[in-house]
C-alpha positions as CSV (number, residue, x, y, z in Angstrom):
1,X,-0.3,0.1,0.2
2,X,2.8,2.4,0.9
3,X,5.2,1.4,-2.3
4,X,1.5,2.5,-4.2
5,X,0.8,6.3,-2.9
6,X,4.7,6.8,-3.6
7,X,4.7,5.6,-7.2
8,X,1.6,8.0,-7.5
9,X,3.2,11.0,-5.9
10,X,6.2,10.2,-7.7
11,X,3.9,9.9,-11.1
12,X,2.8,13.8,-10.2
13,X,5.2,15.3,-12.1
14,X,6.2,13.4,-15.1
15,X,1.7,13.7,-15.4
16,X,2.3,17.6,-15.1
17,X,4.8,18.1,-17.1
18,X,3.3,16.1,-20.1
19,X,0.1,18.4,-19.7
20,X,2.5,21.4,-19.4
21,X,3.9,20.2,-23.1
22,X,1.0,19.3,-24.7
23,X,-0.8,22.8,-23.8
24,X,2.0,24.6,-24.7
25,X,1.8,22.9,-28.3
26,X,-1.5,23.8,-28.6
27,X,-1.2,27.1,-27.6
28,X,1.2,27.9,-30.6
29,X,-1.8,29.6,-32.8
30,X,-2.6,31.7,-30.4
31,X,1.0,33.6,-29.5
32,X,1.3,34.1,-32.9
33,X,0.1,37.8,-34.2
34,X,-1.2,39.6,-36.7
35,X,0.7,41.2,-39.1
36,X,-0.8,43.7,-41.4
37,X,0.7,44.9,-44.8
38,X,-0.5,48.4,-46.8
39,X,-0.2,49.7,-50.5
40,X,-2.0,50.7,-53.2
41,X,-4.9,52.0,-50.4
42,X,-5.5,48.1,-49.6
43,X,-4.5,47.3,-46.0
44,X,-4.7,43.6,-45.5
45,X,-4.4,42.0,-42.1
46,X,-3.8,38.8,-41.4
47,X,-3.2,36.1,-38.2
48,X,-2.6,32.4,-38.0
49,X,-5.9,31.1,-36.0
50,X,-4.5,27.7,-35.9
51,X,-1.2,26.1,-36.9
52,X,-1.3,23.7,-34.5
53,X,0.7,20.7,-34.6
54,X,-2.1,19.0,-34.2
55,X,-4.2,20.6,-36.8
56,X,-5.1,18.8,-40.7
57,X,-6.0,22.2,-42.1
58,X,-4.2,25.5,-40.8
59,X,-6.3,28.4,-40.8
60,X,-5.8,32.0,-41.0
61,X,-8.2,35.0,-40.4
62,X,-7.4,37.4,-43.2
63,X,-9.2,41.5,-43.6
64,X,-8.8,43.4,-46.3
65,X,-9.8,47.1,-46.3
66,X,-10.3,50.0,-48.7
67,X,-11.4,53.0,-49.5
68,X,-10.8,53.3,-53.3
69,X,-11.0,50.6,-55.6
70,X,-13.0,46.6,-54.9
71,X,-11.8,44.0,-54.0
72,X,-13.6,41.7,-55.8
73,X,-10.0,38.8,-56.3
74,X,-10.9,35.2,-55.1
75,X,-8.3,34.8,-52.3
76,X,-8.6,31.3,-52.0
77,X,-6.8,31.9,-55.7
78,X,-4.4,34.9,-55.2
79,X,-3.2,33.3,-51.9
80,X,-0.2,30.4,-51.4
81,X,1.9,29.1,-48.7
82,X,5.7,28.8,-49.3
83,X,7.9,26.7,-47.5
84,X,11.7,26.9,-46.9
85,X,12.8,25.5,-50.1
86,X,10.5,27.8,-52.2
87,X,7.6,25.4,-53.4
88,X,3.8,26.9,-53.0
89,X,1.3,25.4,-51.4
90,X,-2.3,26.4,-53.0
91,X,-4.8,27.6,-50.5
92,X,-7.8,24.7,-50.4
93,X,-10.2,27.5,-49.4
94,X,-11.6,30.5,-48.0
95,X,-14.4,31.0,-45.6
96,X,-15.8,34.8,-45.6
97,X,-17.4,37.6,-47.3
98,X,-17.8,37.1,-51.3
99,X,-15.8,39.0,-53.6
100,X,-16.2,43.5,-53.6
101,X,-16.7,46.1,-52.0
102,X,-14.3,48.2,-49.3
103,X,-14.1,45.6,-46.4
104,X,-13.9,41.9,-46.7
105,X,-13.2,39.0,-44.0
106,X,-12.7,35.4,-43.5
107,X,-10.6,32.2,-42.8
108,X,-8.2,31.2,-45.3
109,X,-7.6,27.2,-45.3
110,X,-4.6,25.8,-46.0
111,X,-3.5,21.3,-45.5
112,X,-1.3,21.4,-43.1
113,X,2.7,21.4,-44.2
114,X,4.2,17.9,-43.4
115,X,6.9,18.0,-41.8
116,X,6.4,20.7,-39.5
117,X,8.7,23.6,-40.8
118,X,10.4,26.4,-38.3
119,X,8.8,28.9,-39.9
120,X,5.9,29.3,-42.3
121,X,5.3,32.5,-45.0
122,X,1.8,33.1,-46.3
123,X,1.5,34.9,-49.8
124,X,-0.9,36.7,-51.2
125,X,-0.9,38.5,-54.3
126,X,-3.2,40.5,-55.7
127,X,-4.6,41.6,-59.0
128,X,-2.5,44.5,-60.2
129,X,-0.1,44.8,-57.7
130,X,3.7,44.0,-59.0
131,X,4.8,41.4,-55.7
132,X,3.0,39.5,-53.5
133,X,2.3,40.8,-49.9
134,X,4.4,38.3,-47.6
135,X,3.3,37.2,-43.5
136,X,5.7,35.5,-42.2
137,X,6.1,33.5,-38.8
138,X,7.9,31.1,-36.4
139,X,6.6,27.9,-35.2
140,X,9.3,27.0,-33.5
């Protein structure tokens, strides 16, 4: 009986350590900051919503705002992820406001990269812009 209690007490620190590690892995996306880009009268803001190790689909909250022109682009077609080797990964989908207007928000979805990279880069190449908007975050 006494050895059982002792084993239980000695197992407690390991259990707490595992819980802390698992909680930390799930909280990765919460720690990644929103980034913004302003060019050509259009502001684009992006924040990782879920890029956790357990996620099969990575989700990014995206907001576009302008007071000149129309936001008519198909976000799922103009957004892509880039890995360290320069390979492109297309968006899997867009859930949010339809094309048009001066304000749009929604969630871009991507298939999670495997193996998990140390950093991620999301690019949005808007029609008429010379270079893509680039948003980078370190995951480790």
